RODO-2510 file (C-alpha; in nm, 4 decimals, decimal comma):
residues 165
     n   res          X          Y          Z
     1     m     1,8861     2,0832    -4,3339
     2     g     1,8988     1,8495    -4,6194
     3     i     2,2518     1,7914    -4,7085
     4     t     2,3794     1,4442    -4,6888
     5     f     2,7647     1,3297    -4,7068
     6     n     2,7196     1,2367    -5,0731
     7     d     2,6104     1,6094    -5,1534
     8     l     2,8755     1,6855    -4,9872
     9     k     3,0858     1,4819    -5,1444
    10     e     2,9820     1,5390    -5,4737
    11     k     3,0446     1,9145    -5,4448
    12     h     3,4123     1,8123    -5,2672
    13     l     3,5067     1,5704    -5,5999
    14     k     3,3474     1,9015    -5,8235
    15     l     3,6231     2,1136    -5,6340
    16     g     3,8817     1,8931    -5,6953
    17     q     3,7702     1,8931    -6,0947
    18     t     3,7398     2,2540    -6,0930
    19     q     4,0583     2,3453    -5,9819
    20     w     4,2563     2,0682    -6,2166
    21     k     4,0809     2,2157    -6,5064
    22     l     4,1853     2,6148    -6,3620
    23     r     4,5537     2,4659    -6,3116
    24     e     4,5472     2,3158    -6,6976
    25     k     4,3873     2,5996    -6,8147
    26     l     4,6620     2,8195    -6,6640
    27     q     4,9483     2,6121    -6,7711
    28     g     4,8503     2,6346    -7,1508
    29     k     4,8472     2,9911    -7,0871
    30     a     5,1898     3,0107    -6,9917
    31     c     5,2760     2,7680    -7,2538
    32     e     5,1750     3,0356    -7,4410
    33     l     5,3574     3,3141    -7,3000
    34     v     5,6170     3,1564    -7,2958
    35     r     5,6391     3,0610    -7,6669
    36     e     5,5141     3,4134    -7,7514
    37     y     5,7913     3,5745    -7,5867
    38     s     6,0303     3,3690    -7,7188
    39     e     5,9017     3,4322    -8,0820
    40     s     5,9468     3,7991    -7,9978
    41     l     6,3130     3,7882    -7,8688
    42     s     6,4213     3,6780    -8,2706
    43     l     6,6198     3,3968    -8,1581
    44     p     6,9004     3,2677    -8,3787
    45     s     6,7472     2,9463    -8,2595
    46     d     6,5346     2,7418    -7,9925
    47     v     6,8546     2,6286    -7,8380
    48     w     7,2688     2,7156    -7,7788
    49     k     7,5385     2,5100    -7,7371
    50     d     7,8683     2,5097    -7,4866
    51     s     8,1844     2,3975    -7,5720
    52     e     8,1005     2,0357    -7,5171
    53     g     7,8721     2,0477    -7,7794
    54     n     7,5547     2,0517    -7,5468
    55     e     7,2467     2,2115    -7,6254
    56     h     7,0328     2,4462    -7,3848
    57     p     6,7057     2,6115    -7,4454
    58     y     6,7485     3,0200    -7,4689
    59     v     6,4165     3,0621    -7,3457
    60     e     6,3029     2,8336    -7,0146
    61     i     5,9847     2,7911    -6,7184
    62     g     6,1085     2,7234    -6,4155
    63     v     6,0187     2,8798    -6,0573
    64     w     6,3214     3,0076    -5,8000
    65     k     6,4692     2,7675    -5,5888
    66     k     6,5982     2,9998    -5,3312
    67     p     6,6092     3,4002    -5,4351
    68     g     6,8257     3,4274    -5,7601
    69     e     6,8633     3,0165    -5,7755
    70     f     6,6749     2,8884    -6,0766
    71     e     6,5166     2,5595    -6,1305
    72     s     6,4253     2,4576    -6,4765
    73     v     6,0605     2,2920    -6,3870
    74     s     5,8483     2,1377    -6,6875
    75     l     5,4824     2,2991    -6,7560
    76     p     5,2656     2,0316    -6,5394
    77     r     5,4836     2,0582    -6,2367
    78     l     5,4227     2,4490    -6,1732
    79     p     5,2727     2,5463    -5,9424
    80     m     4,9181     2,6806    -5,8409
    81     d     4,8882     2,8951    -5,5216
    82     e     4,5636     2,8755    -5,2767
    83     n     4,4604     3,2163    -5,4505
    84     y     4,4394     2,9586    -5,7755
    85     t     4,7414     3,1968    -5,9475
    86     l     5,0533     3,0081    -6,1628
    87     n     5,3986     3,1289    -6,0237
    88     f     5,6518     3,0207    -6,2731
    89     v     5,9589     3,2425    -6,3453
    90     i     6,0344     3,2855    -6,7349
    91     s     6,4922     3,2490    -6,7842
    92     t     6,6441     3,4193    -7,0702
    93     t     6,9815     3,3462    -7,1582
    94     l     7,1967     3,5897    -7,2197
    95     d     7,5398     3,5169    -7,3195
    96     d     7,5514     3,2110    -7,5521
    97     s     7,9004     3,2050    -7,6334
    98     p     8,0408     2,8294    -7,5823
    99     l     8,3410     2,9370    -7,3855
   100     t     8,1306     3,1771    -7,1372
   101     g     7,7808     3,1034    -7,2060
   102     g     7,5434     3,0093    -6,9381
   103     h     7,4292     3,3418    -6,8154
   104     r     7,0991     3,3720    -6,7461
   105     h     6,8341     3,6755    -6,6333
   106     g     6,4910     3,5053    -6,4203
   107     v     6,2024     3,7066    -6,3998
   108     s     5,8987     3,6252    -6,1917
   109     v     5,5329     3,6088    -6,4009
   110     a     5,1835     3,4981    -6,2063
   111     l     4,9060     3,4484    -6,4085
   112     h     4,5629     3,4557    -6,2513
   113     y     4,1720     3,4423    -6,3732
   114     d     3,9623     3,7263    -6,2510
   115     n     3,6033     3,6254    -6,3591
   116     v     3,6830     3,5472    -6,7042
   117     v     3,9654     3,7738    -6,7747
   118     l     4,3569     3,6726    -6,7806
   119     c     4,5545     3,8820    -6,5606
   120     a     4,9054     3,8573    -6,5318
   121     s     5,2186     4,0350    -6,3004
   122     v     5,5468     4,0423    -6,4044
   123     g     5,8550     4,1556    -6,1695
   124     s     5,8654     4,1866    -5,8105
   125     g     5,8546     4,4397    -5,5876
   126     d     5,8072     4,7690    -5,6658
   127     d     5,9182     4,6647    -6,0265
   128     t     5,5846     4,4538    -6,0495
   129     a     5,3556     4,5640    -6,3758
   130     y     5,0345     4,4014    -6,3887
   131     f     4,7778     4,3322    -6,7036
   132     n     4,4793     4,2067    -6,7829
   133     v     4,5623     3,9723    -7,1032
   134     s     4,3639     3,9612    -7,4322
   135     p     4,2387     3,5948    -7,5563
   136     n     4,3519     3,7229    -7,9082
   137     p     4,6598     3,6383    -8,1048
   138     g     4,9274     3,8076    -7,9331
   139     g     4,7658     3,8734    -7,6665
   140     f     5,0550     3,8697    -7,4220
   141     y     5,2520     4,1552    -7,5838
   142     e     5,2590     4,3934    -7,3325
   143     v     5,4116     4,1277    -7,1306
   144     c     5,6461     4,0109    -7,3068
   145     g     5,7591     4,3693    -7,3615
   146     a     5,7571     4,3962    -6,9503
   147     i     5,9360     4,1289    -6,9230
   148     k     6,2444     4,2228    -7,2343
   149     a     6,2320     4,5807    -7,0053
   150     l     6,3081     4,4309    -6,6401
   151     i     6,5777     4,1752    -6,7714
   152     n     6,6979     4,5550    -6,9754
   153     t     6,6213     4,7512    -6,6634
   154     a     6,8611     4,5194    -6,4464
   155     i     7,1391     4,5108    -6,6820
   156     v     7,1139     4,9203    -6,6578
   157     r     7,1672     4,8863    -6,2739
   158     e     7,4550     4,6143    -6,2606
   159     t     7,7027     4,8701    -6,5301
   160     p     7,9014     5,0539    -6,3249
   161     k     7,8644     5,4140    -6,3053
   162     a     8,2733     5,5022    -6,3512
   163     y     8,3931     5,3752    -6,7060
   164     i     8,7117     5,2730    -6,7877
   165     n     8,9076     5,3854    -7,1178
***
């Protein structure tokens, strides 16, 4: 065989560059998704203030530290797994009252490419929905709708069935 060490080394370097470019591209798409999702919520502002005047974003991106425990993470730190999928959580603050505020709900999202098509999965387990994302502006419309639907479903599931008048 005519393959040399330098051939293998060059191929390995190209692999690393390709992985890096893919990760950057997926992170850019995650940023687009968060921006489109935030805009779709018609938020009163980008941030809310707690009782001490500290500002907190309504929408954050991050990861699950452990099940149900969200950790805010900057886009460059979002992990891409061995299947070249960018996995993250979009967390939405649902209580912006200065005294009691801070309750938020997180939804798992995964982005990957199937050849040239950007694919997204939203949710987890039986509640996972899958989408092909349009490259056109507003391409995350269905993904945003799924995130909001999952949050709404979670609230409905947590609502007590017996009401006290």
